[in-house]
MIDREN-518391 format. One record per atom (N, C-alpha, C): chain; x, y, z; atom name. Coordinates in pm, 1 decimal. Atoms other than C-alpha are relative to their C-alpha. Layout:
BEGIN
PT   chain         c1         c2         c3   name
PT       A          X          Y          Z     CA
...
This chain:
BEGIN
PT   chain         c1         c2         c3   name
PT       A      -80.5       72.4       97.5      N
PT       A     2156.6    20439.7    10705.6     CA
PT       A      -40.9     -146.5       -2.1      C
PT       A       33.5      140.9       13.4      N
PT       A     2053.3    20100.4    10572.4     CA
PT       A      124.6      -84.0       24.3      C
PT       A     -117.1       77.5      -40.9      N
PT       A     2280.2    19836.2    10721.1     CA
PT       A       56.7      -87.1     -111.1      C
PT       A      -42.8       96.3      100.8      N
PT       A     2296.1    19613.5    10411.9     CA
PT       A       21.0       60.5     -138.3      C
PT       A      -23.5      -64.3      128.9      N
PT       A     2360.8    19867.2    10137.0     CA
PT       A       96.2      116.6       16.7      C
PT       A      -88.0     -115.9        1.9      N
PT       A     2620.4    20127.5    10044.3     CA
PT       A      -63.3      118.3      -73.0      C
PT       A       67.0     -102.5       80.5      N
PT       A     2372.4    20324.9     9832.1     CA
PT       A      -31.3      124.1       84.3      C
PT       A       30.3     -130.9      -60.3      N
PT       A     2346.5    20694.9     9921.7     CA
PT       A       67.3       20.9      135.4      C
PT       A      -73.3      -17.4     -124.7      N
PT       A     2593.2    20657.8    10208.8     CA
PT       A      144.2       40.5      -30.4      C
PT       A     -136.0      -48.2       20.7      N
PT       A     2931.5    20821.5    10248.2     CA
PT       A      101.0     -111.8       22.8      C
PT       A     -107.3       97.9      -19.2      N
PT       A     3256.4    20629.0    10233.5     CA
PT       A       38.0      -10.7      147.5      C
PT       A      -43.3       -0.1     -139.4      N
PT       A     3343.1    20731.6    10588.4     CA
PT       A      -95.5      -76.2       91.3      C
PT       A       98.1       68.3      -85.0      N
PT       A     3023.1    20576.7    10724.6     CA
PT       A      -21.1     -145.6      -39.1      C
PT       A       25.9      137.2       47.1      N
PT       A     3034.9    20250.5    10526.1     CA
PT       A      125.8      -80.1      -31.1      C
PT       A     -121.5       70.9       42.8      N
PT       A     3399.7    20159.2    10463.8     CA
PT       A       25.2     -127.0       81.2      C
PT       A      -22.0      120.5      -81.4      N
PT       A     3396.0    19906.6    10751.3     CA
PT       A      -78.5     -119.9      -53.1      C
PT       A       79.7      109.4       55.8      N
PT       A     3137.4    19702.7    10556.0     CA
PT       A       66.8      -64.7     -121.9      C
PT       A      -67.6       50.1      120.1      N
PT       A     3377.9    19649.0    10264.8     CA
PT       A      105.9     -103.1       39.1      C
PT       A     -103.1      101.4      -20.2      N
PT       A     3592.8    19336.2    10249.8     CA
PT       A      109.2       17.7     -104.5      C
PT       A     -110.7       -8.5       95.3      N
PT       A     3936.5    19341.7    10090.4     CA
PT       A      103.8     -104.6       35.4      C
PT       A     -105.5       98.2      -20.7      N
PT       A     4226.7    19101.9    10050.2     CA
PT       A      129.0       72.7       30.4      C
PT       A     -121.6      -66.2      -41.5      N
PT       A     4527.9    19221.5    10242.9     CA
PT       A      123.2      -77.9      -41.6      C
PT       A     -127.0       65.2       30.1      N
PT       A     4892.1    19137.4    10194.6     CA
PT       A       30.3     -102.9      106.9      C
PT       A      -26.1      106.8      -94.9      N
PT       A     4971.8    18804.8    10354.3     CA
PT       A      144.2      -45.3       -4.0      C
PT       A     -133.2       58.6       -2.1      N
PT       A     5276.5    18591.7    10422.6     CA
PT       A       -8.4     -144.1      -48.5      C
PT       A      -11.3      138.5       46.7      N
PT       A     5388.0    18258.2    10277.1     CA
PT       A     -108.5      -34.7     -101.4      C
PT       A       97.9       24.7      104.7      N
PT       A     5147.9    18297.0     9987.2     CA
PT       A     -143.6        2.2       46.0      C
PT       A      135.8       -3.5      -54.8      N
PT       A     4842.4    18340.3    10214.3     CA
PT       A      -48.6      143.8        7.4      C
PT       A       60.1     -133.3       -3.4      N
PT       A     4616.0    18643.8    10168.4     CA
PT       A     -125.0       -4.3       86.9      C
PT       A      111.9       -1.5      -94.2      N
PT       A     4376.4    18718.2    10456.5     CA
PT       A     -102.2      104.9      -40.4      C
PT       A      107.8      -94.2       28.7      N
PT       A     4039.1    18879.6    10394.7     CA
PT       A      -28.1       82.6      125.4      C
PT       A       23.5      -90.5     -112.0      N
PT       A     3985.8    19185.8    10615.1     CA
PT       A     -112.9       96.7      -33.2      C
PT       A      101.2     -104.3       20.9      N
PT       A     3715.5    19446.1    10664.9     CA
PT       A       70.0      132.0      -30.0      C
PT       A      -56.9     -128.1       38.7      N
PT       A     3763.0    19806.3    10564.2     CA
PT       A       83.4       66.2      106.5      C
PT       A      -80.4      -61.0     -106.7      N
PT       A     3901.0    19902.5    10904.8     CA
PT       A      113.9      -90.5       44.5      C
PT       A     -113.9       85.3      -28.7      N
PT       A     4157.0    19619.4    10900.8     CA
PT       A      -28.9     -119.1       89.7      C
PT       A       34.1      113.9      -85.3      N
PT       A     3967.7    19365.4    11113.8     CA
PT       A       14.9     -130.7      -78.6      C
PT       A      -25.0      127.8       67.1      N
PT       A     4080.8    19011.3    11024.7     CA
PT       A     -123.3      -89.1        5.0      C
PT       A      107.8       98.3        4.1      N
PT       A     3812.6    18764.0    10912.7     CA
PT       A       59.6     -140.9        4.5      C
PT       A      -47.6      139.2       -4.4      N
PT       A     3834.2    18382.5    10919.6     CA
PT       A       34.7      -52.9     -138.0      C
PT       A      -18.7       46.6      137.2      N
PT       A     3867.1    18362.8    10540.6     CA
PT       A      137.8       37.6      -52.9      C
PT       A     -130.1      -22.2       61.9      N
PT       A     4202.6    18323.6    10365.2     CA
PT       A        0.7      -60.5     -139.7      C
PT       A      -15.9       52.1      134.4      N
PT       A     4297.2    18272.3    10002.6     CA
PT       A      147.2      -34.3      -23.9      C
PT       A     -132.8       38.1       44.6      N
PT       A     4598.3    18087.3     9868.8     CA
PT       A       -9.9      -31.7     -147.7      C
PT       A        1.4       32.5      142.3      N
PT       A     4700.1    18003.4     9516.6     CA
PT       A      -74.9     -130.8      -23.2      C
PT       A       77.5      119.3       33.3      N
PT       A     4435.8    17762.6     9391.0     CA
PT       A      -92.4      -48.8      108.8      C
PT       A       87.1       48.5     -106.2      N
PT       A     4234.3    17743.3     9714.1     CA
PT       A      -38.5      107.9       98.6      C
PT       A       45.8      -89.8     -105.4      N
PT       A     4069.4    17900.0    10016.3     CA
PT       A       -1.0      -76.2      131.3      C
PT       A       -4.1       60.6     -132.2      N
PT       A     4074.9    17836.9    10391.7     CA
PT       A      -88.8       78.9       94.6      C
PT       A       82.5      -62.1     -102.6      N
PT       A     3829.5    17905.3    10674.4     CA
PT       A       58.8      -34.8      136.0      C
PT       A      -59.9       21.7     -132.0      N
PT       A     3991.6    17949.3    11018.0     CA
PT       A     -105.0       11.9      109.4      C
PT       A      108.2       -4.4      -97.3      N
PT       A     3675.1    17886.1    11214.9     CA
PT       A     -104.9     -103.1      -36.4      C
PT       A      110.4       92.1       28.6      N
PT       A     3338.4    17712.7    11194.9     CA
PT       A      -51.9       21.9     -140.6      C
PT       A       53.5       -6.0      135.9      N
PT       A     3219.2    17630.7    10843.5     CA
PT       A     -133.4      -73.3       -2.1      C
PT       A      133.7       59.2        4.7      N
PT       A     2845.0    17570.1    10806.4     CA
PT       A      -54.7        4.5     -142.0      C
PT       A       65.2        7.1      130.3      N
PT       A     2669.4    17455.1    10489.4     CA
PT       A     -144.2      -43.1       21.3      C
PT       A      141.5       33.2      -19.5      N
PT       A     2287.7    17463.9    10492.5     CA
PT       A      -58.1      -74.8     -119.5      C
PT       A       44.3       74.1      118.1      N
PT       A     2258.8    17311.5    10145.1     CA
PT       A       96.0     -113.3      -30.8      C
PT       A      -87.7      109.4       41.0      N
PT       A     2435.8    17038.1     9951.7     CA
PT       A      143.9       49.7       -9.8      C
PT       A     -141.7      -33.2        5.6      N
PT       A     2815.1    17038.5     9982.9     CA
PT       A       70.3     -106.0      -83.9      C
PT       A      -68.5       92.1       89.9      N
PT       A     3014.2    16882.3     9700.7     CA
PT       A      150.2       18.2       12.2      C
PT       A     -145.4       -2.7      -10.0      N
PT       A     3380.4    16793.1     9746.0     CA
PT       A       56.8      -78.3     -117.7      C
PT       A      -50.3       63.6      120.7      N
PT       A     3562.0    16719.3     9420.8     CA
PT       A      136.0      -64.9       15.2      C
PT       A     -131.8       57.7      -22.3      N
PT       A     3896.1    16622.0     9571.0     CA
PT       A        8.5      -62.5      136.9      C
PT       A      -21.1       61.2     -130.7      N
PT       A     4047.6    16481.5     9888.1     CA
PT       A      -47.9       93.6      110.6      C
PT       A       46.4      -75.5     -115.5      N
PT       A     3891.9    16594.4    10217.8     CA
PT       A       73.2      -51.4      123.5      C
PT       A      -74.1       37.5     -119.4      N
PT       A     4117.7    16591.4    10524.6     CA
PT       A      -64.9       64.6      121.3      C
PT       A       64.4      -48.8     -121.7      N
PT       A     3955.4    16623.9    10868.0     CA
PT       A       90.6      -31.7      118.1      C
PT       A      -88.2       20.6     -114.6      N
PT       A     4168.6    16673.3    11181.0     CA
PT       A      -74.6        8.2      132.7      C
PT       A       79.7       -6.5     -122.2      N
PT       A     3887.5    16722.2    11432.9     CA
PT       A     -116.1      -97.3       -5.4      C
PT       A      114.9       89.2       -6.6      N
PT       A     3561.1    16553.1    11524.9     CA
PT       A      -97.4       27.8     -113.9      C
PT       A      104.1      -10.8      100.7      N
PT       A     3305.0    16484.7    11250.9     CA
PT       A     -135.3        1.0       70.0      C
PT       A      130.7       -7.9      -63.9      N
PT       A     2958.1    16594.9    11361.0     CA
PT       A     -113.7      -36.2      -93.8      C
PT       A      104.1       34.5       96.1      N
PT       A     2768.2    16502.5    11042.5     CA
PT       A      -42.9     -144.6       19.0      C
PT       A       51.5      135.0      -16.3      N
PT       A     2543.4    16198.5    11071.3     CA
PT       A       37.4      -85.7     -120.3      C
PT       A      -25.1       96.5      105.4      N
PT       A     2647.7    15893.2    10871.9     CA
PT       A      131.6       15.4      -72.6      C
PT       A     -129.6      -19.3       66.1      N
PT       A     2991.8    16024.9    10771.8     CA
PT       A      106.9      -74.6       79.6      C
PT       A      -97.3       77.9      -77.6      N
PT       A     3253.6    15765.4    10874.6     CA
PT       A      135.0       68.8       12.2      C
PT       A     -136.6      -45.4      -24.1      N
PT       A     3588.7    15858.2    11024.7     CA
PT       A       86.7     -123.9       17.5      C
PT       A      -89.2      115.3       -6.1      N
PT       A     3878.5    15615.4    10979.0     CA
PT       A      129.4       37.3       70.8      C
PT       A     -134.0       -8.7      -58.0      N
PT       A     4191.7    15569.3    11190.4     CA
PT       A       70.2     -130.5      -35.1      C
PT       A      -65.0      119.6       55.3      N
PT       A     4449.9    15327.9    11046.9     CA
PT       A      143.0      -13.1       51.3      C
PT       A     -138.6       27.6      -35.8      N
PT       A     4769.9    15162.5    11162.6     CA
PT       A       87.4        3.5     -125.2      C
PT       A      -93.6       -5.5      112.6      N
PT       A     5060.2    15242.4    10931.4     CA
PT       A      123.8      -85.9       23.2      C
PT       A     -110.4       91.8      -29.7      N
PT       A     5305.9    15006.2    11103.7     CA
PT       A      -48.5     -103.9      100.0      C
PT       A       37.8      108.3      -90.4      N
PT       A     5287.8    14680.2    11299.1     CA
PT       A       19.8       41.4      145.8      C
PT       A      -14.2      -19.1     -144.5      N
PT       A     5236.1    14687.3    11677.3     CA
PT       A        8.3     -138.7       63.8      C
PT       A      -23.2      131.8      -58.4      N
PT       A     5375.3    14390.6    11872.4     CA
PT       A        2.7        7.2      152.1      C
PT       A       -3.9       17.2     -145.5      N
PT       A     5311.1    14286.6    12232.7     CA
PT       A       65.5     -135.3       27.8      C
PT       A      -76.3      122.5      -20.9      N
PT       A     5566.0    14030.6    12345.6     CA
PT       A      -39.3      -75.2      126.0      C
PT       A       40.5       62.9     -125.6      N
PT       A     5402.4    13956.2    12680.2     CA
PT       A     -138.5       52.2       38.7      C
PT       A      132.9      -41.4      -44.7      N
PT       A     5093.8    14035.6    12890.3     CA
PT       A       -8.2      149.8       31.3      C
PT       A        0.0     -145.9      -17.7      N
PT       A     5194.4    14403.7    12918.8     CA
PT       A      -64.3       66.7     -121.2      C
PT       A       72.1      -67.7      108.6      N
PT       A     4968.2    14632.0    12715.1     CA
PT       A       93.2       90.4      -80.8      C
PT       A      -71.4      -89.4       91.2      N
PT       A     5110.7    14812.8    12411.1     CA
PT       A     -104.4       82.9      -74.2      C
PT       A      100.5      -89.5       57.3      N
PT       A     4925.3    15116.3    12276.0     CA
PT       A      -14.9      -18.2     -150.7      C
PT       A       32.1      -11.5      143.0      N
PT       A     4754.0    15104.9    11937.7     CA
PT       A      -26.2      148.7      -25.5      C
PT       A        9.9     -146.0       -7.2      N
PT       A     4827.0    15476.1    11921.7     CA
PT       A      -78.8       61.9     -114.0      C
PT       A       68.3      -57.8      115.7      N
PT       A     4686.9    15536.8    11573.0     CA
PT       A     -149.7      -25.2        2.6      C
PT       A      142.5       35.8       -1.5      N
PT       A     4350.9    15375.8    11652.8     CA
PT       A      -69.3       74.6      113.7      C
PT       A       61.6      -85.6     -100.4      N
PT       A     4198.5    15664.6    11846.7     CA
PT       A     -102.0       91.3      -65.8      C
PT       A      105.7      -86.0       52.8      N
PT       A     3896.2    15890.3    11807.9     CA
PT       A      -49.2       91.4      110.8      C
PT       A       54.2      -96.7      -95.6      N
PT       A     3776.4    16207.9    11982.8     CA
PT       A     -146.0       26.8      -34.6      C
PT       A      142.2      -10.2       32.1      N
PT       A     3394.9    16206.8    12003.0     CA
PT       A      -62.5      133.8       38.7      C
PT       A       83.8     -110.4      -46.6      N
PT       A     3123.3    16465.2    12052.3     CA
PT       A      -83.0      -52.9      116.6      C
PT       A       73.4       46.1     -117.3      N
PT       A     2975.3    16430.6    12400.2     CA
PT       A     -150.3       -0.6      -26.6      C
PT       A      144.6       10.7       17.3      N
PT       A     2614.1    16309.8    12394.4     CA
PT       A      -42.7      -60.2     -132.1      C
PT       A       32.3       62.4      128.2      N
PT       A     2632.9    16167.5    12041.8     CA
PT       A       -4.9     -151.9       15.8      C
PT       A       -3.3      145.8        2.9      N
PT       A     2590.0    15800.2    11950.7     CA
PT       A       72.0      -41.4     -127.4      C
PT       A      -83.3       40.8      112.4      N
PT       A     2840.2    15624.3    11724.4     CA
PT       A       -9.6     -150.2      -24.6      C
PT       A      -22.7      137.9       39.8      N
PT       A     2853.8    15299.6    11534.2     CA
PT       A      150.3      -20.2      -11.5      C
PT       A     -143.8       23.4       -6.0      N
PT       A     3200.0    15150.9    11591.4     CA
PT       A       33.3     -132.9      -67.1      C
PT       A      -48.8      123.6       61.5      N
PT       A     3385.4    14894.9    11380.7     CA
PT       A      151.9       -1.2        5.4      C
PT       A     -145.3       15.8       -5.1      N
PT       A     3738.6    14768.2    11440.5     CA
PT       A       37.2     -125.8      -77.1      C
PT       A      -43.8      111.7       83.5      N
PT       A     3894.5    14547.2    11171.9     CA
PT       A      151.0      -12.2       12.2      C
PT       A     -141.4       17.3      -31.7      N
PT       A     4232.8    14405.9    11271.2     CA
PT       A       58.7     -120.3      -72.9      C
PT       A      -80.0      111.2       50.6      N
PT       A     4494.5    14190.8    11100.9     CA
PT       A       95.5      -38.2      112.7      C
PT       A      -77.7       42.2     -115.8      N
PT       A     4658.4    13986.9    11376.9     CA
PT       A       86.8     -120.1      -32.3      C
PT       A      -80.3      122.0        3.1      N
PT       A     4932.6    13728.8    11419.2     CA
PT       A       29.1      -40.7      143.7      C
PT       A      -30.9       52.5     -131.5      N
PT       A     5014.9    13507.1    11715.0     CA
PT       A      112.2     -102.8      -13.2      C
PT       A     -113.7       91.0        5.2      N
PT       A     5325.7    13306.2    11798.9     CA
PT       A      -42.8     -146.4        5.1      C
PT       A       47.2      138.3      -13.2      N
PT       A     5117.6    12994.2    11873.3     CA
PT       A     -151.4       -2.9        5.1      C
PT       A      146.0       11.9       -3.2      N
PT       A     4762.4    12865.6    11846.3     CA
PT       A      -53.2        5.4      142.8      C
PT       A       41.9       -6.8     -140.0      N
PT       A     4753.6    12856.2    12226.1     CA
PT       A       18.2      139.1       60.5      C
PT       A      -18.8     -137.7      -47.2      N
PT       A     4833.0    13228.1    12251.5     CA
PT       A     -107.6       89.7      -59.8      C
PT       A      107.4      -86.8       46.6      N
PT       A     4530.3    13454.4    12228.7     CA
PT       A       42.2      145.3       -6.7      C
PT       A      -22.7     -143.7       14.4      N
PT       A     4520.1    13822.4    12130.8     CA
PT       A     -103.4       73.9       84.3      C
PT       A       91.6      -77.4      -82.9      N
PT       A     4369.9    14068.8    12378.7     CA
PT       A        5.1      147.2      -41.2      C
PT       A       14.9     -141.7       34.9      N
PT       A     4242.8    14413.6    12274.1     CA
PT       A      -68.6       68.7      117.1      C
PT       A       49.8      -66.7     -120.3      N
PT       A     4189.7    14651.4    12566.3     CA
PT       A      -41.1      143.1      -32.3      C
PT       A       41.5     -140.0        9.4      N
PT       A     3986.8    14972.0    12566.9     CA
PT       A       56.1       75.2      119.6      C
PT       A      -67.6      -72.2     -107.7      N
PT       A     4189.9    15222.3    12770.3     CA
PT       A      -40.9      146.0       11.1      C
PT       A       39.4     -140.2       -6.3      N
PT       A     4013.3    15553.3    12710.3     CA
PT       A     -140.3       21.0      -47.9      C
PT       A      137.3      -31.0       33.2      N
PT       A     3681.7    15720.9    12661.4     CA
PT       A      -84.2        4.4      126.0      C
PT       A       92.7       -5.0     -112.6      N
PT       A     3381.2    15780.7    12887.4     CA
PT       A     -141.0      -17.8      -54.6      C
PT       A      136.9       23.4       44.4      N
PT       A     3020.0    15668.7    12863.7     CA
PT       A      -27.8     -147.7      -13.0      C
PT       A       38.2      139.4       22.2      N
PT       A     2884.7    15343.9    12722.2     CA
PT       A       65.9      -52.5     -126.6      C
PT       A      -64.2       63.6      113.6      N
PT       A     3080.5    15111.6    12492.1     CA
PT       A      -34.3     -148.0        1.0      C
PT       A       28.3      142.8       13.9      N
PT       A     2972.3    14769.9    12364.2     CA
PT       A       43.6      -43.0     -138.6      C
PT       A      -52.6       49.3      126.3      N
PT       A     3169.6    14587.6    12092.8     CA
PT       A       13.5     -151.4        9.1      C
PT       A       -9.0      145.7       -2.1      N
PT       A     3161.1    14221.3    11996.6     CA
PT       A       37.3      -52.8     -136.9      C
PT       A      -20.2       72.4      124.3      N
PT       A     3277.4    13974.2    11733.5     CA
PT       A     -131.4      -68.2      -35.7      C
PT       A      128.6       59.9       36.7      N
PT       A     2968.6    13865.6    11539.3     CA
PT       A       -2.2     -151.7        9.3      C
PT       A       -3.8      145.5        7.5      N
PT       A     3086.9    13503.0    11530.8     CA
PT       A       51.2      -66.8      126.6      C
PT       A      -49.0       61.0     -122.9      N
PT       A     3205.2    13451.3    11889.0     CA
PT       A      -56.7       72.9      120.5      C
PT       A       46.8      -60.9     -124.7      N
PT       A     3135.7    13532.4    12252.2     CA
PT       A       95.7      105.3       52.7      C
PT       A      -97.7      -96.7      -47.3      N
PT       A     3442.8    13755.7    12285.2     CA
PT       A      -50.9      141.5      -25.8      C
PT       A       55.3     -134.1       15.7      N
PT       A     3354.5    14120.4    12341.4     CA
PT       A       69.2       98.6       92.0      C
PT       A      -27.8     -109.1      -93.1      N
PT       A     3429.3    14458.7    12498.1     CA
PT       A     -135.8       51.0       43.4      C
PT       A      136.6      -26.6      -45.1      N
PT       A     3124.6    14521.7    12713.7     CA
PT       A      -17.8      133.7       70.8      C
PT       A        9.0     -128.9      -68.5      N
PT       A     3207.9    14857.6    12871.7     CA
PT       A      129.1       77.4      -20.7      C
PT       A     -121.8      -80.0        1.8      N
PT       A     3455.5    15145.1    12881.3     CA
PT       A      102.3      -67.3       92.3      C
PT       A     -101.8       66.7      -77.6      N
PT       A     3780.8    14991.7    13002.2     CA
PT       A       -1.5     -151.0      -14.4      C
PT       A       13.1      144.3       16.9      N
PT       A     3678.3    14644.4    12885.2     CA
PT       A      108.4      -58.0      -88.9      C
PT       A     -102.4       72.7       75.7      N
PT       A     3896.6    14379.8    12718.5     CA
PT       A      -63.5     -106.1      -88.0      C
PT       A       29.4      112.3       88.8      N
PT       A     3840.3    14164.0    12414.0     CA
PT       A      110.1     -101.7       23.6      C
PT       A     -101.8       94.4      -43.3      N
PT       A     4017.4    13846.8    12527.7     CA
PT       A      -20.7     -135.9      -65.3      C
PT       A        0.0      131.4       62.8      N
PT       A     4058.3    13558.9    12285.2     CA
PT       A      104.3      -86.3       69.4      C
PT       A      -91.1       88.7      -70.9      N
PT       A     4218.7    13258.8    12457.4     CA
PT       A       73.6      -94.7      -92.8      C
PT       A      -71.3       82.0       97.1      N
PT       A     4345.9    13101.5    12136.8     CA
PT       A        3.0       73.2     -132.6      C
PT       A      -10.1      -55.0      134.5      N
PT       A     4450.4    13190.2    11782.4     CA
PT       A      -32.5     -110.3      -99.9      C
PT       A       36.2      105.4       95.6      N
PT       A     4315.8    13007.4    11475.5     CA
PT       A      119.9      -62.9      -69.2      C
PT       A     -122.2       50.6       63.2      N
PT       A     4663.4    12973.7    11323.7     CA
PT       A      119.9       64.2       68.0      C
PT       A     -123.2      -55.8      -55.9      N
PT       A     5020.9    13028.0    11439.0     CA
PT       A       80.9       67.8     -109.8      C
PT       A      -88.6      -82.1       84.0      N
PT       A     5241.0    13297.3    11274.8     CA
PT       A      -67.7       55.8     -125.4      C
PT       A       69.3      -51.8      117.6      N
PT       A     4995.2    13348.4    10985.0     CA
PT       A      -99.7      109.3       39.0      C
PT       A       97.6     -104.9      -25.9      N
PT       A     4763.4    13647.4    10953.4     CA
PT       A     -139.6      -58.4       20.0      C
PT       A      142.5       31.1      -13.7      N
PT       A     4407.3    13615.3    11081.8     CA
PT       A      -73.7      127.9       37.2      C
PT       A       77.9     -121.7      -18.7      N
PT       A     4126.0    13864.6    11118.8     CA
PT       A      -75.8        3.1      131.1      C
PT       A       85.0      -26.6     -115.6      N
PT       A     3954.0    14015.3    11421.8     CA
PT       A      -94.3      113.3      -39.8      C
PT       A       98.2     -102.1       34.7      N
PT       A     3631.9    14208.4    11358.0     CA
PT       A      -89.5       24.9      120.0      C
PT       A       83.3      -40.9     -112.6      N
PT       A     3467.8    14395.8    11646.6     CA
PT       A      -94.0      110.5      -46.2      C
PT       A       97.6     -100.6       39.3      N
PT       A     3147.5    14591.6    11591.8     CA
PT       A      -87.9       32.4      120.2      C
PT       A       86.1      -35.2     -111.7      N
PT       A     2926.4    14783.6    11830.6     CA
PT       A      -41.5      145.0        1.9      C
PT       A       54.9     -133.7      -21.4      N
PT       A     2802.2    15111.4    11974.3     CA
PT       A       80.2       71.8      107.5      C
PT       A      -68.6      -85.1      -96.8      N
PT       A     2973.3    15398.5    12157.8     CA
PT       A      -87.0      121.5       25.0      C
PT       A       79.1     -117.0      -39.3      N
PT       A     2769.3    15657.6    12349.5     CA
PT       A       82.0       80.8       99.9      C
PT       A      -90.8      -72.5      -89.3      N
PT       A     3023.0    15905.7    12492.3     CA
PT       A      -72.4       98.8       90.3      C
PT       A       52.9      -98.9      -94.3      N
PT       A     2947.1    16114.0    12799.8     CA
PT       A       93.4      119.0       14.6      C
PT       A      -94.3     -111.4        1.3      N
PT       A     3246.2    16342.8    12738.7     CA
PT       A       77.0       -5.7     -131.6      C
PT       A      -82.9       -0.6      121.1      N
PT       A     3500.7    16428.1    12469.7     CA
PT       A      130.2      -77.5       20.9      C
PT       A     -120.4       79.9      -23.6      N
PT       A     3760.0    16191.9    12621.7     CA
PT       A       22.5      -95.0     -117.3      C
PT       A      -27.1       83.2      117.8      N
PT       A     3930.7    16008.4    12331.0     CA
PT       A      -19.2     -149.0       28.2      C
PT       A       11.7      145.0       -4.6      N
PT       A     3852.5    15643.5    12263.3     CA
PT       A      134.7      -59.1      -41.3      C
PT       A     -133.0       55.5       24.6      N
PT       A     4181.9    15449.4    12285.8     CA
PT       A        1.0     -150.9       22.3      C
PT       A      -10.9      144.7      -12.8      N
PT       A     4293.1    15085.9    12259.6     CA
PT       A      146.2      -41.4       13.0      C
PT       A     -131.7       61.2       -7.9      N
PT       A     4591.6    14866.9    12344.1     CA
PT       A      -12.6     -146.9      -39.7      C
PT       A       -3.7      143.5       27.9      N
PT       A     4698.0    14512.5    12257.1     CA
PT       A       95.5      -65.5       98.2      C
PT       A      -92.0       76.6      -83.0      N
PT       A     4855.3    14246.3    12478.2     CA
PT       A      -18.1     -148.5      -30.6      C
PT       A        6.6      144.7       17.1      N
PT       A     4932.4    13876.6    12465.9     CA
PT       A      -75.6      -61.2      116.4      C
PT       A       71.0       72.4     -105.1      N
PT       A     4716.2    13635.8    12659.1     CA
PT       A       95.2      -87.3       81.2      C
PT       A      -99.1       86.0      -63.4      N
PT       A     5030.6    13438.4    12747.7     CA
PT       A      131.9       77.1       14.4      C
PT       A     -128.4      -65.8      -20.7      N
PT       A     5351.0    13576.0    12901.5     CA
PT       A      107.1      -61.6      -89.4      C
PT       A     -114.0       42.0       83.3      N
PT       A     5657.6    13559.0    12672.7     CA
PT       A      -41.7      -71.8     -127.4      C
PT       A       45.4       53.3      129.4      N
PT       A     5453.0    13466.6    12364.0     CA
PT       A      -64.9      114.8      -76.3      C
PT       A       33.7     -126.7       65.3      N
PT       A     5416.2    13748.7    12113.9     CA
PT       A     -125.2       -7.0      -85.9      C
PT       A      110.3      -21.1       94.3      N
PT       A     5111.5    13875.8    11929.0     CA
PT       A       22.4      134.7      -67.3      C
PT       A      -16.9     -126.3       73.6      N
PT       A     5097.2    14153.6    11669.1     CA
PT       A     -131.0       40.8      -65.5      C
PT       A      105.8      -58.3       82.2      N
PT       A     4840.0    14382.8    11512.0     CA
PT       A       71.7       66.6     -116.7      C
PT       A      -76.5      -36.6      118.5      N
PT       A     4949.2    14450.6    11156.2     CA
PT       A      -44.8      133.3      -60.0      C
PT       A       30.7     -122.8       74.3      N
PT       A     4967.3    14767.3    10947.6     CA
PT       A     -117.4      -24.2      -94.2      C
PT       A      119.9       12.5       81.1      N
PT       A     4643.0    14829.9    10760.3     CA
PT       A     -124.3      -23.7       83.6      C
PT       A      113.8       14.6      -90.5      N
PT       A     4422.8    14746.3    11058.7     CA
PT       A      -62.0      137.8       24.6      C
PT       A       62.8     -131.8      -10.2      N
PT       A     4164.9    15019.2    11113.3     CA
PT       A     -115.0        3.3       99.9      C
PT       A      115.9      -31.9      -83.4      N
PT       A     3903.2    15176.4    11340.1     CA
PT       A      -90.9       89.4      -81.9      C
PT       A       97.5      -77.7       77.1      N
PT       A     3587.5    15308.1    11172.5     CA
PT       A     -111.1       45.4       93.5      C
PT       A      100.9      -59.6      -86.9      N
PT       A     3350.6    15544.3    11354.3     CA
PT       A     -100.3       76.7      -85.8      C
PT       A      104.7      -75.3       71.2      N
PT       A     3015.9    15670.3    11217.2     CA
PT       A     -100.8       51.9      101.8      C
PT       A      100.1      -57.3      -90.5      N
PT       A     2789.9    15909.1    11406.9     CA
PT       A     -139.3      -28.4      -53.2      C
PT       A      135.9       31.5       41.5      N
PT       A     2427.5    15794.8    11398.6     CA
PT       A     -105.0       83.6       71.8      C
PT       A       95.8      -85.4      -70.7      N
PT       A     2269.5    16039.8    11643.4     CA
PT       A       76.0      110.6       72.3      C
């Protein structure tokens, strides 16, 4: 019997090769083989879903919004993480920038950019951004200053703010070469005890895989 054809073969010997759409729940219809084995493909009204690995060997065109909840492995495709609310550190204790996180692919190399809107209670109070997660090599710096994060666990530590109470920008750019899938995480803290700093909503982390 030829494996890739139903021609000249009985139903009993080939029915497992047939795909059919079974009855689903909540408007979801699962595609199954002839003997009832569930596949990774599902259909809903106006769309389809793959519950597994999806590989495209040719061009892939997306005409609408694309939502990704896992790691992006395609080269040059940026992933964004954005703050939707302000995060304030009132003292030298670190406060998590929980939304600014990324789970990498071990062994890859990423271009990293962090663009932050910050405020400080006084020009003598600096903003400190601390890397608190990840594994491997991390190097991020402000293009216009000597402040930087030079390794996993490092701290960007500005000792002054350009203006008090008004918004100002912090731009850190660099490279991340993870040695595991441990998430890249950051916190913020004030450089001065009892003098508040904030990272404002709209600040973002941008990650692009380059290798």
